[in-house]
PDB file of the backbone (N, CA, C, O) and the ligand in Angstrom, with CONECT records:
HET    ISJ  A 101      16
ATOM      1  N   MET A   1      -1.305  84.664-134.482  1.00  0.00           N
ATOM      2  CA  MET A   1      -0.746  84.418-135.893  1.00  0.00           C
ATOM      3  C   MET A   1      -1.852  84.520-136.812  1.00  0.00           C
ATOM      4  O   MET A   1      -2.985  84.156-136.495  1.00  0.00           O
ATOM      5  N   LYS A   2      -1.548  85.028-138.000  1.00  0.00           N
ATOM      6  CA  LYS A   2      -2.551  85.154-139.231  1.00  0.00           C
ATOM      7  C   LYS A   2      -2.962  83.792-139.596  1.00  0.00           C
ATOM      8  O   LYS A   2      -2.184  82.839-139.636  1.00  0.00           O
ATOM      9  N   LYS A   3      -4.160  83.740-139.849  1.00  0.00           N
ATOM     10  CA  LYS A   3      -4.731  82.359-140.547  1.00  0.00           C
ATOM     11  C   LYS A   3      -4.171  82.137-141.691  1.00  0.00           C
ATOM     12  O   LYS A   3      -4.211  83.072-142.490  1.00  0.00           O
ATOM     13  N   MET A   4      -3.523  80.920-142.097  1.00  0.00           N
ATOM     14  CA  MET A   4      -3.074  80.599-143.281  1.00  0.00           C
ATOM     15  C   MET A   4      -4.121  80.188-144.249  1.00  0.00           C
ATOM     16  O   MET A   4      -5.099  79.542-143.871  1.00  0.00           O
ATOM     17  N   ASN A   5      -3.941  80.556-145.538  1.00  0.00           N
ATOM     18  CA  ASN A   5      -4.893  79.791-146.446  1.00  0.00           C
ATOM     19  C   ASN A   5      -4.491  78.316-146.700  1.00  0.00           C
ATOM     20  O   ASN A   5      -3.388  77.919-146.325  1.00  0.00           O
ATOM     21  N   PRO A   6      -5.338  77.528-147.308  1.00  0.00           N
ATOM     22  CA  PRO A   6      -5.067  76.040-147.324  1.00  0.00           C
ATOM     23  C   PRO A   6      -3.791  75.735-148.181  1.00  0.00           C
ATOM     24  O   PRO A   6      -3.090  74.741-147.990  1.00  0.00           O
ATOM     25  N   LEU A   7      -3.545  76.716-149.179  1.00  0.00           N
ATOM     26  CA  LEU A   7      -2.168  76.175-149.983  1.00  0.00           C
ATOM     27  C   LEU A   7      -0.984  76.348-149.078  1.00  0.00           C
ATOM     28  O   LEU A   7      -0.077  75.516-149.067  1.00  0.00           O
ATOM     29  N   GLU A   8      -0.982  77.451-148.293  1.00  0.00           N
ATOM     30  CA  GLU A   8       0.133  77.789-147.333  1.00  0.00           C
ATOM     31  C   GLU A   8       0.244  76.838-146.426  1.00  0.00           C
ATOM     32  O   GLU A   8       1.374  76.462-146.117  1.00  0.00           O
ATOM     33  N   GLU A   9      -0.971  76.224-145.780  1.00  0.00           N
ATOM     34  CA  GLU A   9      -0.981  75.046-144.928  1.00  0.00           C
ATOM     35  C   GLU A   9      -0.288  73.879-145.387  1.00  0.00           C
ATOM     36  O   GLU A   9       0.584  73.268-144.768  1.00  0.00           O
ATOM     37  N   TYR A  10      -0.799  73.590-146.653  1.00  0.00           N
ATOM     38  CA  TYR A  10      -0.150  72.435-147.159  1.00  0.00           C
ATOM     39  C   TYR A  10       1.132  72.366-147.356  1.00  0.00           C
ATOM     40  O   TYR A  10       1.765  71.328-147.162  1.00  0.00           O
ATOM     41  N   ARG A  11       1.721  73.598-147.814  1.00  0.00           N
ATOM     42  CA  ARG A  11       3.101  73.839-148.230  1.00  0.00           C
ATOM     43  C   ARG A  11       3.955  73.685-147.105  1.00  0.00           C
ATOM     44  O   ARG A  11       5.131  73.331-147.192  1.00  0.00           O
ATOM     45  N   GLU A  12       3.270  73.993-145.888  1.00  0.00           N
ATOM     46  CA  GLU A  12       4.027  73.996-144.509  1.00  0.00           C
ATOM     47  C   GLU A  12       4.248  72.480-144.214  1.00  0.00           C
ATOM     48  O   GLU A  12       5.336  72.042-143.840  1.00  0.00           O
ATOM     49  N   GLN A  13       3.116  71.694-144.414  1.00  0.00           N
ATOM     50  CA  GLN A  13       3.264  70.369-144.240  1.00  0.00           C
ATOM     51  C   GLN A  13       4.249  69.643-145.110  1.00  0.00           C
ATOM     52  O   GLN A  13       4.907  68.720-144.631  1.00  0.00           O
ATOM     53  N   ILE A  14       4.394  70.029-146.428  1.00  0.00           N
ATOM     54  CA  ILE A  14       5.381  69.573-147.213  1.00  0.00           C
ATOM     55  C   ILE A  14       6.839  70.164-146.742  1.00  0.00           C
ATOM     56  O   ILE A  14       7.815  69.441-146.937  1.00  0.00           O
ATOM     57  N   ASP A  15       6.992  71.210-146.243  1.00  0.00           N
ATOM     58  CA  ASP A  15       8.179  71.500-145.733  1.00  0.00           C
ATOM     59  C   ASP A  15       8.590  70.567-144.560  1.00  0.00           C
ATOM     60  O   ASP A  15       9.722  70.105-144.415  1.00  0.00           O
ATOM     61  N   GLU A  16       7.542  70.350-143.752  1.00  0.00           N
ATOM     62  CA  GLU A  16       8.110  69.341-142.472  1.00  0.00           C
ATOM     63  C   GLU A  16       8.301  67.849-143.018  1.00  0.00           C
ATOM     64  O   GLU A  16       9.180  67.123-142.553  1.00  0.00           O
ATOM     65  N   VAL A  17       7.500  67.464-143.948  1.00  0.00           N
ATOM     66  CA  VAL A  17       8.057  66.125-144.453  1.00  0.00           C
ATOM     67  C   VAL A  17       9.381  66.245-145.166  1.00  0.00           C
ATOM     68  O   VAL A  17      10.247  65.382-145.027  1.00  0.00           O
ATOM     69  N   ASP A  18       9.553  67.350-145.958  1.00  0.00           N
ATOM     70  CA  ASP A  18      10.830  67.542-146.617  1.00  0.00           C
ATOM     71  C   ASP A  18      12.131  67.532-145.840  1.00  0.00           C
ATOM     72  O   ASP A  18      13.165  66.970-146.201  1.00  0.00           O
ATOM     73  N   GLU A  19      11.936  68.264-144.667  1.00  0.00           N
ATOM     74  CA  GLU A  19      13.049  68.256-143.753  1.00  0.00           C
ATOM     75  C   GLU A  19      13.418  67.112-143.127  1.00  0.00           C
ATOM     76  O   GLU A  19      14.539  67.044-142.623  1.00  0.00           O
ATOM     77  N   GLN A  20      12.424  65.917-143.059  1.00  0.00           N
ATOM     78  CA  GLN A  20      12.860  64.859-142.514  1.00  0.00           C
ATOM     79  C   GLN A  20      13.435  63.880-143.632  1.00  0.00           C
ATOM     80  O   GLN A  20      14.327  63.050-143.454  1.00  0.00           O
ATOM     81  N   LEU A  21      12.701  64.156-144.908  1.00  0.00           N
ATOM     82  CA  LEU A  21      13.370  63.383-146.095  1.00  0.00           C
ATOM     83  C   LEU A  21      14.819  63.724-146.430  1.00  0.00           C
ATOM     84  O   LEU A  21      15.603  62.855-146.813  1.00  0.00           O
ATOM     85  N   VAL A  22      15.159  64.995-146.280  1.00  0.00           N
ATOM     86  CA  VAL A  22      16.500  65.430-146.542  1.00  0.00           C
ATOM     87  C   VAL A  22      17.478  64.654-145.657  1.00  0.00           C
ATOM     88  O   VAL A  22      18.468  64.074-146.102  1.00  0.00           O
ATOM     89  N   ALA A  23      17.145  64.686-144.458  1.00  0.00           N
ATOM     90  CA  ALA A  23      18.053  64.159-143.336  1.00  0.00           C
ATOM     91  C   ALA A  23      18.196  62.486-143.636  1.00  0.00           C
ATOM     92  O   ALA A  23      19.268  61.883-143.594  1.00  0.00           O
ATOM     93  N   LEU A  24      17.067  61.963-143.901  1.00  0.00           N
ATOM     94  CA  LEU A  24      17.018  60.403-144.277  1.00  0.00           C
ATOM     95  C   LEU A  24      17.696  60.100-145.642  1.00  0.00           C
ATOM     96  O   LEU A  24      18.324  59.049-145.769  1.00  0.00           O
ATOM     97  N   ILE A  25      17.590  60.999-146.685  1.00  0.00           N
ATOM     98  CA  ILE A  25      18.257  60.833-148.000  1.00  0.00           C
ATOM     99  C   ILE A  25      19.798  60.935-147.810  1.00  0.00           C
ATOM    100  O   ILE A  25      20.594  60.142-148.313  1.00  0.00           O
ATOM    101  N   ALA A  26      20.133  61.997-147.030  1.00  0.00           N
ATOM    102  CA  ALA A  26      21.669  62.156-146.781  1.00  0.00           C
ATOM    103  C   ALA A  26      22.293  61.002-145.935  1.00  0.00           C
ATOM    104  O   ALA A  26      23.446  60.612-146.121  1.00  0.00           O
ATOM    105  N   LYS A  27      21.421  60.463-144.953  1.00  0.00           N
ATOM    106  CA  LYS A  27      21.938  59.320-144.160  1.00  0.00           C
ATOM    107  C   LYS A  27      22.088  58.123-145.121  1.00  0.00           C
ATOM    108  O   LYS A  27      23.100  57.423-145.109  1.00  0.00           O
ATOM    109  N   ARG A  28      20.983  57.898-146.008  1.00  0.00           N
ATOM    110  CA  ARG A  28      21.041  56.721-147.014  1.00  0.00           C
ATOM    111  C   ARG A  28      22.478  56.943-147.804  1.00  0.00           C
ATOM    112  O   ARG A  28      23.289  56.018-147.832  1.00  0.00           O
ATOM    113  N   PHE A  29      22.720  58.042-148.360  1.00  0.00           N
ATOM    114  CA  PHE A  29      23.932  58.285-149.126  1.00  0.00           C
ATOM    115  C   PHE A  29      25.181  58.070-148.455  1.00  0.00           C
ATOM    116  O   PHE A  29      26.122  57.552-149.056  1.00  0.00           O
ATOM    117  N   GLU A  30      25.268  58.438-147.221  1.00  0.00           N
ATOM    118  CA  GLU A  30      26.301  58.291-146.375  1.00  0.00           C
ATOM    119  C   GLU A  30      26.698  56.657-146.221  1.00  0.00           C
ATOM    120  O   GLU A  30      27.824  56.197-146.409  1.00  0.00           O
ATOM    121  N   VAL A  31      25.618  55.969-145.873  1.00  0.00           N
ATOM    122  CA  VAL A  31      25.861  54.393-145.754  1.00  0.00           C
ATOM    123  C   VAL A  31      26.299  54.047-147.225  1.00  0.00           C
ATOM    124  O   VAL A  31      27.256  53.291-147.391  1.00  0.00           O
ATOM    125  N   ALA A  32      25.661  54.551-148.234  1.00  0.00           N
ATOM    126  CA  ALA A  32      26.009  53.944-149.620  1.00  0.00           C
ATOM    127  C   ALA A  32      27.560  54.284-149.843  1.00  0.00           C
ATOM    128  O   ALA A  32      28.316  53.445-150.333  1.00  0.00           O
ATOM    129  N   ALA A  33      27.942  55.403-149.504  1.00  0.00           N
ATOM    130  CA  ALA A  33      29.354  55.695-149.579  1.00  0.00           C
ATOM    131  C   ALA A  33      30.369  54.820-148.844  1.00  0.00           C
ATOM    132  O   ALA A  33      31.519  54.687-149.261  1.00  0.00           O
ATOM    133  N   LYS A  34      29.925  54.242-147.767  1.00  0.00           N
ATOM    134  CA  LYS A  34      30.751  53.418-146.988  1.00  0.00           C
ATOM    135  C   LYS A  34      30.595  51.999-147.646  1.00  0.00           C
ATOM    136  O   LYS A  34      31.536  51.205-147.632  1.00  0.00           O
ATOM    137  N   ILE A  35      29.402  51.701-148.216  1.00  0.00           N
ATOM    138  CA  ILE A  35      29.483  50.337-149.117  1.00  0.00           C
ATOM    139  C   ILE A  35      30.394  50.476-150.090  1.00  0.00           C
ATOM    140  O   ILE A  35      31.173  49.555-150.335  1.00  0.00           O
ATOM    141  N   GLY A  36      30.421  51.748-150.834  1.00  0.00           N
ATOM    142  CA  GLY A  36      31.335  51.808-151.926  1.00  0.00           C
ATOM    143  C   GLY A  36      32.753  51.681-151.605  1.00  0.00           C
ATOM    144  O   GLY A  36      33.512  51.171-152.429  1.00  0.00           O
ATOM    145  N   GLU A  37      33.202  52.128-150.401  1.00  0.00           N
ATOM    146  CA  GLU A  37      34.525  52.060-149.856  1.00  0.00           C
ATOM    147  C   GLU A  37      34.731  50.519-149.743  1.00  0.00           C
ATOM    148  O   GLU A  37      35.705  50.051-150.333  1.00  0.00           O
ATOM    149  N   TYR A  38      33.949  49.722-149.074  1.00  0.00           N
ATOM    150  CA  TYR A  38      34.085  48.334-148.915  1.00  0.00           C
ATOM    151  C   TYR A  38      34.144  47.624-150.215  1.00  0.00           C
ATOM    152  O   TYR A  38      34.993  46.741-150.340  1.00  0.00           O
ATOM    153  N   LYS A  39      33.223  47.943-151.353  1.00  0.00           N
ATOM    154  CA  LYS A  39      33.333  47.340-152.630  1.00  0.00           C
ATOM    155  C   LYS A  39      34.837  47.512-153.177  1.00  0.00           C
ATOM    156  O   LYS A  39      35.448  46.522-153.579  1.00  0.00           O
ATOM    157  N   LYS A  40      35.414  48.785-153.181  1.00  0.00           N
ATOM    158  CA  LYS A  40      36.615  49.179-153.757  1.00  0.00           C
ATOM    159  C   LYS A  40      37.674  48.239-153.145  1.00  0.00           C
ATOM    160  O   LYS A  40      38.372  47.526-153.865  1.00  0.00           O
ATOM    161  N   ALA A  41      37.775  48.254-151.828  1.00  0.00           N
ATOM    162  CA  ALA A  41      38.773  47.331-151.004  1.00  0.00           C
ATOM    163  C   ALA A  41      38.618  45.911-151.427  1.00  0.00           C
ATOM    164  O   ALA A  41      39.655  45.262-151.565  1.00  0.00           O
ATOM    165  N   HIS A  42      37.464  45.330-151.656  1.00  0.00           N
ATOM    166  CA  HIS A  42      37.265  43.909-151.994  1.00  0.00           C
ATOM    167  C   HIS A  42      36.997  43.728-153.506  1.00  0.00           C
ATOM    168  O   HIS A  42      36.454  42.707-153.927  1.00  0.00           O
ATOM    169  N   GLN A  43      37.417  44.812-154.374  1.00  0.00           N
ATOM    170  CA  GLN A  43      37.091  44.611-155.636  1.00  0.00           C
ATOM    171  C   GLN A  43      35.730  44.009-156.189  1.00  0.00           C
ATOM    172  O   GLN A  43      35.636  43.086-156.998  1.00  0.00           O
ATOM    173  N   LEU A  44      34.677  44.724-155.584  1.00  0.00           N
ATOM    174  CA  LEU A  44      33.347  44.181-155.937  1.00  0.00           C
ATOM    175  C   LEU A  44      32.695  45.452-156.791  1.00  0.00           C
ATOM    176  O   LEU A  44      32.850  46.663-156.631  1.00  0.00           O
ATOM    177  N   PRO A  45      31.821  44.629-157.864  1.00  0.00           N
ATOM    178  CA  PRO A  45      31.207  45.653-158.548  1.00  0.00           C
ATOM    179  C   PRO A  45      30.257  46.643-157.872  1.00  0.00           C
ATOM    180  O   PRO A  45      29.589  46.352-156.880  1.00  0.00           O
ATOM    181  N   ILE A  46      30.244  47.938-158.532  1.00  0.00           N
ATOM    182  CA  ILE A  46      29.274  48.912-157.862  1.00  0.00           C
ATOM    183  C   ILE A  46      27.811  48.402-158.150  1.00  0.00           C
ATOM    184  O   ILE A  46      27.058  48.252-157.187  1.00  0.00           O
ATOM    185  N   PHE A  47      27.436  48.168-159.236  1.00  0.00           N
ATOM    186  CA  PHE A  47      26.200  47.869-159.505  1.00  0.00           C
ATOM    187  C   PHE A  47      25.624  46.266-159.250  1.00  0.00           C
ATOM    188  O   PHE A  47      26.055  45.324-159.915  1.00  0.00           O
ATOM    189  N   ASN A  48      24.742  46.134-158.347  1.00  0.00           N
ATOM    190  CA  ASN A  48      24.315  44.789-157.925  1.00  0.00           C
ATOM    191  C   ASN A  48      22.726  44.789-158.288  1.00  0.00           C
ATOM    192  O   ASN A  48      21.859  45.212-157.524  1.00  0.00           O
ATOM    193  N   PRO A  49      22.513  44.298-159.456  1.00  0.00           N
ATOM    194  CA  PRO A  49      21.005  44.310-159.891  1.00  0.00           C
ATOM    195  C   PRO A  49      20.271  43.427-159.125  1.00  0.00           C
ATOM    196  O   PRO A  49      19.080  43.727-159.053  1.00  0.00           O
ATOM    197  N   ALA A  50      20.622  42.387-158.502  1.00  0.00           N
ATOM    198  CA  ALA A  50      19.811  41.463-157.641  1.00  0.00           C
ATOM    199  C   ALA A  50      19.393  42.264-156.344  1.00  0.00           C
ATOM    200  O   ALA A  50      18.287  42.136-155.820  1.00  0.00           O
ATOM    201  N   ARG A  51      20.362  43.082-155.890  1.00  0.00           N
ATOM    202  CA  ARG A  51      20.115  43.898-154.448  1.00  0.00           C
ATOM    203  C   ARG A  51      19.050  45.006-154.993  1.00  0.00           C
ATOM    204  O   ARG A  51      17.971  45.188-154.428  1.00  0.00           O
ATOM    205  N   GLU A  52      19.394  45.602-155.951  1.00  0.00           N
ATOM    206  CA  GLU A  52      18.364  46.746-156.330  1.00  0.00           C
ATOM    207  C   GLU A  52      16.725  45.893-156.655  1.00  0.00           C
ATOM    208  O   GLU A  52      15.686  46.514-156.433  1.00  0.00           O
ATOM    209  N   GLU A  53      16.698  44.801-157.056  1.00  0.00           N
ATOM    210  CA  GLU A  53      15.405  44.385-157.224  1.00  0.00           C
ATOM    211  C   GLU A  53      14.773  44.043-155.878  1.00  0.00           C
ATOM    212  O   GLU A  53      13.575  44.202-155.644  1.00  0.00           O
ATOM    213  N   GLU A  54      15.665  43.562-155.009  1.00  0.00           N
ATOM    214  CA  GLU A  54      15.335  43.463-153.615  1.00  0.00           C
ATOM    215  C   GLU A  54      14.749  44.567-153.030  1.00  0.00           C
ATOM    216  O   GLU A  54      13.598  44.585-152.594  1.00  0.00           O
ATOM    217  N   VAL A  55      15.668  45.658-153.014  1.00  0.00           N
ATOM    218  CA  VAL A  55      15.185  46.989-152.550  1.00  0.00           C
ATOM    219  C   VAL A  55      13.708  47.360-153.020  1.00  0.00           C
ATOM    220  O   VAL A  55      12.810  47.741-152.268  1.00  0.00           O
ATOM    221  N   LEU A  56      13.626  47.196-154.278  1.00  0.00           N
ATOM    222  CA  LEU A  56      12.333  47.634-154.903  1.00  0.00           C
ATOM    223  C   LEU A  56      11.158  46.805-154.471  1.00  0.00           C
ATOM    224  O   LEU A  56      10.039  47.295-154.317  1.00  0.00           O
ATOM    225  N   ARG A  57      11.464  45.418-154.262  1.00  0.00           N
ATOM    226  CA  ARG A  57      10.551  44.719-153.627  1.00  0.00           C
ATOM    227  C   ARG A  57       9.985  45.060-152.221  1.00  0.00           C
ATOM    228  O   ARG A  57       8.799  45.074-151.893  1.00  0.00           O
ATOM    229  N   LYS A  58      11.069  45.331-151.458  1.00  0.00           N
ATOM    230  CA  LYS A  58      10.861  45.594-149.918  1.00  0.00           C
ATOM    231  C   LYS A  58      10.024  46.904-149.923  1.00  0.00           C
ATOM    232  O   LYS A  58       9.038  47.041-149.200  1.00  0.00           O
ATOM    233  N   VAL A  59      10.478  47.872-150.790  1.00  0.00           N
ATOM    234  CA  VAL A  59       9.832  49.330-150.551  1.00  0.00           C
ATOM    235  C   VAL A  59       8.335  49.003-150.900  1.00  0.00           C
ATOM    236  O   VAL A  59       7.454  49.500-150.198  1.00  0.00           O
ATOM    237  N   ALA A  60       8.015  48.197-151.943  1.00  0.00           N
ATOM    238  CA  ALA A  60       6.497  48.020-152.226  1.00  0.00           C
ATOM    239  C   ALA A  60       5.849  47.268-151.092  1.00  0.00           C
ATOM    240  O   ALA A  60       4.667  47.474-150.818  1.00  0.00           O
ATOM    241  N   ARG A  61       6.600  46.386-150.412  1.00  0.00           N
ATOM    242  CA  ARG A  61       5.821  45.568-149.298  1.00  0.00           C
ATOM    243  C   ARG A  61       5.798  46.572-148.119  1.00  0.00           C
ATOM    244  O   ARG A  61       4.904  46.473-147.279  1.00  0.00           O
ATOM    245  N   TRP A  62       6.738  47.526-148.023  1.00  0.00           N
ATOM    246  CA  TRP A  62       6.704  48.402-146.726  1.00  0.00           C
ATOM    247  C   TRP A  62       5.542  49.438-147.046  1.00  0.00           C
ATOM    248  O   TRP A  62       5.068  50.031-146.077  1.00  0.00           O
ATOM    249  N   ASN A  63       5.072  49.695-148.219  1.00  0.00           N
ATOM    250  CA  ASN A  63       4.184  50.784-148.545  1.00  0.00           C
ATOM    251  C   ASN A  63       2.760  50.098-148.248  1.00  0.00           C
ATOM    252  O   ASN A  63       1.971  49.906-149.173  1.00  0.00           O
ATOM    253  N   THR A  64       2.497  49.779-147.081  1.00  0.00           N
ATOM    254  CA  THR A  64       1.327  48.855-146.824  1.00  0.00           C
ATOM    255  C   THR A  64      -0.128  49.273-147.331  1.00  0.00           C
ATOM    256  O   THR A  64      -1.019  48.462-147.583  1.00  0.00           O
ATOM    257  N   ASN A  65      -0.233  50.627-147.442  1.00  0.00           N
ATOM    258  CA  ASN A  65      -1.635  51.133-147.877  1.00  0.00           C
ATOM    259  C   ASN A  65      -1.687  50.795-149.509  1.00  0.00           C
ATOM    260  O   ASN A  65      -2.729  50.784-150.164  1.00  0.00           O
ATOM    261  N   ASP A  66      -0.449  50.540-150.000  1.00  0.00           N
ATOM    262  CA  ASP A  66      -0.369  50.417-151.613  1.00  0.00           C
ATOM    263  C   ASP A  66      -0.837  51.582-152.396  1.00  0.00           C
ATOM    264  O   ASP A  66      -1.253  51.431-153.545  1.00  0.00           O
ATOM    265  N   PHE A  67      -0.783  52.767-151.806  1.00  0.00           N
ATOM    266  CA  PHE A  67      -0.857  53.968-152.610  1.00  0.00           C
ATOM    267  C   PHE A  67       0.610  54.422-153.247  1.00  0.00           C
ATOM    268  O   PHE A  67       1.639  54.385-152.573  1.00  0.00           O
ATOM    269  N   TYR A  68       0.574  54.828-154.547  1.00  0.00           N
ATOM    270  CA  TYR A  68       1.768  55.394-155.011  1.00  0.00           C
ATOM    271  C   TYR A  68       2.968  54.355-155.164  1.00  0.00           C
ATOM    272  O   TYR A  68       4.106  54.791-155.341  1.00  0.00           O
ATOM    273  N   THR A  69       2.739  53.063-155.100  1.00  0.00           N
ATOM    274  CA  THR A  69       3.920  52.175-155.087  1.00  0.00           C
ATOM    275  C   THR A  69       4.917  52.346-156.137  1.00  0.00           C
ATOM    276  O   THR A  69       6.139  52.256-156.020  1.00  0.00           O
ATOM    277  N   GLU A  70       4.081  52.660-157.409  1.00  0.00           N
ATOM    278  CA  GLU A  70       4.981  52.888-158.660  1.00  0.00           C
ATOM    279  C   GLU A  70       5.814  54.053-158.399  1.00  0.00           C
ATOM    280  O   GLU A  70       7.043  53.992-158.398  1.00  0.00           O
ATOM    281  N   GLN A  71       5.101  55.185-158.162  1.00  0.00           N
ATOM    282  CA  GLN A  71       5.950  56.497-157.869  1.00  0.00           C
ATOM    283  C   GLN A  71       7.092  56.344-156.875  1.00  0.00           C
ATOM    284  O   GLN A  71       8.158  56.915-157.107  1.00  0.00           O
ATOM    285  N   ILE A  72       6.939  55.642-155.838  1.00  0.00           N
ATOM    286  CA  ILE A  72       7.831  55.383-154.864  1.00  0.00           C
ATOM    287  C   ILE A  72       8.847  54.558-155.364  1.00  0.00           C
ATOM    288  O   ILE A  72      10.005  54.806-155.030  1.00  0.00           O
ATOM    289  N   GLN A  73       8.603  53.613-156.115  1.00  0.00           N
ATOM    290  CA  GLN A  73       9.782  52.791-156.633  1.00  0.00           C
ATOM    291  C   GLN A  73      10.561  53.666-157.523  1.00  0.00           C
ATOM    292  O   GLN A  73      11.790  53.600-157.494  1.00  0.00           O
ATOM    293  N   GLN A  74       9.927  54.515-158.344  1.00  0.00           N
ATOM    294  CA  GLN A  74      10.604  55.337-159.290  1.00  0.00           C
ATOM    295  C   GLN A  74      11.777  56.354-158.578  1.00  0.00           C
ATOM    296  O   GLN A  74      12.886  56.602-159.050  1.00  0.00           O
ATOM    297  N   VAL A  75      11.264  56.811-157.440  1.00  0.00           N
ATOM    298  CA  VAL A  75      11.988  57.549-156.662  1.00  0.00           C
ATOM    299  C   VAL A  75      13.158  56.880-156.054  1.00  0.00           C
ATOM    300  O   VAL A  75      14.238  57.452-155.903  1.00  0.00           O
ATOM    301  N   TYR A  76      12.902  55.553-155.677  1.00  0.00           N
ATOM    302  CA  TYR A  76      13.975  54.782-155.142  1.00  0.00           C
ATOM    303  C   TYR A  76      14.953  54.297-156.349  1.00  0.00           C
ATOM    304  O   TYR A  76      16.132  54.070-156.081  1.00  0.00           O
ATOM    305  N   GLN A  77      14.540  54.160-157.481  1.00  0.00           N
ATOM    306  CA  GLN A  77      15.472  53.892-158.636  1.00  0.00           C
ATOM    307  C   GLN A  77      16.417  54.969-158.714  1.00  0.00           C
ATOM    308  O   GLN A  77      17.612  54.775-158.934  1.00  0.00           O
ATOM    309  N   THR A  78      15.805  56.326-158.503  1.00  0.00           N
ATOM    310  CA  THR A  78      16.641  57.491-158.706  1.00  0.00           C
ATOM    311  C   THR A  78      17.768  57.444-157.567  1.00  0.00           C
ATOM    312  O   THR A  78      18.958  57.657-157.803  1.00  0.00           O
ATOM    313  N   LEU A  79      17.213  57.118-156.219  1.00  0.00           N
ATOM    314  CA  LEU A  79      18.220  57.222-155.367  1.00  0.00           C
ATOM    315  C   LEU A  79      19.181  56.245-155.498  1.00  0.00           C
ATOM    316  O   LEU A  79      20.322  56.507-155.120  1.00  0.00           O
ATOM    317  N   MET A  80      18.895  55.037-156.022  1.00  0.00           N
ATOM    318  CA  MET A  80      19.894  54.058-156.035  1.00  0.00           C
ATOM    319  C   MET A  80      20.984  54.380-157.285  1.00  0.00           C
ATOM    320  O   MET A  80      22.176  54.073-157.254  1.00  0.00           O
ATOM    321  N   ASP A  81      20.381  54.984-158.252  1.00  0.00           N
ATOM    322  CA  ASP A  81      21.213  55.486-159.343  1.00  0.00           C
ATOM    323  C   ASP A  81      22.170  56.474-158.983  1.00  0.00           C
ATOM    324  O   ASP A  81      23.312  56.432-159.442  1.00  0.00           O
ATOM    325  N   GLU A  82      21.748  57.467-158.100  1.00  0.00           N
ATOM    326  CA  GLU A  82      22.455  58.508-157.294  1.00  0.00           C
ATOM    327  C   GLU A  82      23.793  57.880-156.248  1.00  0.00           C
ATOM    328  O   GLU A  82      24.929  58.329-156.093  1.00  0.00           O
ATOM    329  N   ALA A  83      23.135  56.704-155.652  1.00  0.00           N
ATOM    330  CA  ALA A  83      24.064  56.087-154.800  1.00  0.00           C
ATOM    331  C   ALA A  83      25.309  55.414-155.483  1.00  0.00           C
ATOM    332  O   ALA A  83      26.437  55.394-154.990  1.00  0.00           O
ATOM    333  N   LYS A  84      24.935  54.849-156.720  1.00  0.00           N
ATOM    334  CA  LYS A  84      26.046  54.413-157.500  1.00  0.00           C
ATOM    335  C   LYS A  84      27.066  55.492-158.015  1.00  0.00           C
ATOM    336  O   LYS A  84      28.282  55.304-158.054  1.00  0.00           O
ATOM    337  N   LYS A  85      26.513  56.493-158.352  1.00  0.00           N
ATOM    338  CA  LYS A  85      27.414  57.589-158.713  1.00  0.00           C
ATOM    339  C   LYS A  85      28.360  57.937-157.660  1.00  0.00           C
ATOM    340  O   LYS A  85      29.569  58.085-157.843  1.00  0.00           O
ATOM    341  N   ILE A  86      27.698  58.071-156.448  1.00  0.00           N
ATOM    342  CA  ILE A  86      28.527  58.476-155.158  1.00  0.00           C
ATOM    343  C   ILE A  86      29.716  57.339-155.019  1.00  0.00           C
ATOM    344  O   ILE A  86      30.852  57.690-154.701  1.00  0.00           O
ATOM    345  N   GLN A  87      29.388  55.943-155.278  1.00  0.00           N
ATOM    346  CA  GLN A  87      30.307  55.092-155.107  1.00  0.00           C
ATOM    347  C   GLN A  87      31.397  54.942-156.228  1.00  0.00           C
ATOM    348  O   GLN A  87      32.328  54.150-156.078  1.00  0.00           O
ATOM    349  N   GLU A  88      31.272  55.675-157.294  1.00  0.00           N
ATOM    350  CA  GLU A  88      32.406  55.666-158.221  1.00  0.00           C
ATOM    351  C   GLU A  88      33.578  56.032-157.930  1.00  0.00           C
ATOM    352  O   GLU A  88      34.468  55.988-158.780  1.00  0.00           O
TER     353      GLU A  88
HETATM  354  C1  ISJ A 101      24.158  50.422-152.143  1.00  0.00           C
HETATM  355  C2  ISJ A 101      24.574  49.501-152.941  1.00  0.00           C
HETATM  356  O1  ISJ A 101      25.137  49.595-154.295  1.00  0.00           O
HETATM  357  C3  ISJ A 101      24.178  49.977-155.374  1.00  0.00           C
HETATM  358  C4  ISJ A 101      23.141  50.662-154.789  1.00  0.00           C
HETATM  359  C5  ISJ A 101      21.932  50.041-154.202  1.00  0.00           C
HETATM  360  C6  ISJ A 101      21.221  51.023-153.319  1.00  0.00           C
HETATM  361  O2  ISJ A 101      21.232  52.372-153.479  1.00  0.00           O
HETATM  362  O3  ISJ A 101      20.408  50.489-152.724  1.00  0.00           O
HETATM  363  C7  ISJ A 101      21.729  48.777-154.331  1.00  0.00           C
HETATM  364  C8  ISJ A 101      22.623  48.004-155.072  1.00  0.00           C
HETATM  365  C9  ISJ A 101      23.773  48.513-155.593  1.00  0.00           C
HETATM  366  O4  ISJ A 101      23.410  48.606-157.204  1.00  0.00           O
HETATM  367  C10 ISJ A 101      24.647  47.942-152.549  1.00  0.00           C
HETATM  368  O5  ISJ A 101      25.210  47.028-153.195  1.00  0.00           O
HETATM  369  O6  ISJ A 101      24.044  47.716-151.483  1.00  0.00           O
CONECT  354  355
CONECT  355  354  356  367
CONECT  356  355  357
CONECT  357  356  358  365
CONECT  358  357  359
CONECT  359  358  360  363
CONECT  360  359  361  362
CONECT  361  360
CONECT  362  360
CONECT  363  359  364
CONECT  364  363  365
CONECT  365  357  364  366
CONECT  366  365
CONECT  367  355  368  369
CONECT  368  367
CONECT  369  367
END
């Protein structure tokens, strides 16, 4: 196989991570959709600010090396915003 330059190698690493992320993000949205159905059936509000704060806290705690915590929390806020749209 032809030797890849560092840029190509890094991009291959990103592709591998992205493949896993896509599967996990899709799984998260599937569960969020189920939660949405439950909320509809029980007349519960879609937005739960206390739960969102809890998610952001947990995400920071799970990021044990503490790199990029703010960026990860921003990505999570976007995931939660999209989850709420799915639940509408
Ligand atoms: C998924 C839920 O609905 C909304 C989306 C959340 C999420 O994506 O984690 C969290 C709270 C809610 O605002 C939930 O209530 O758990």
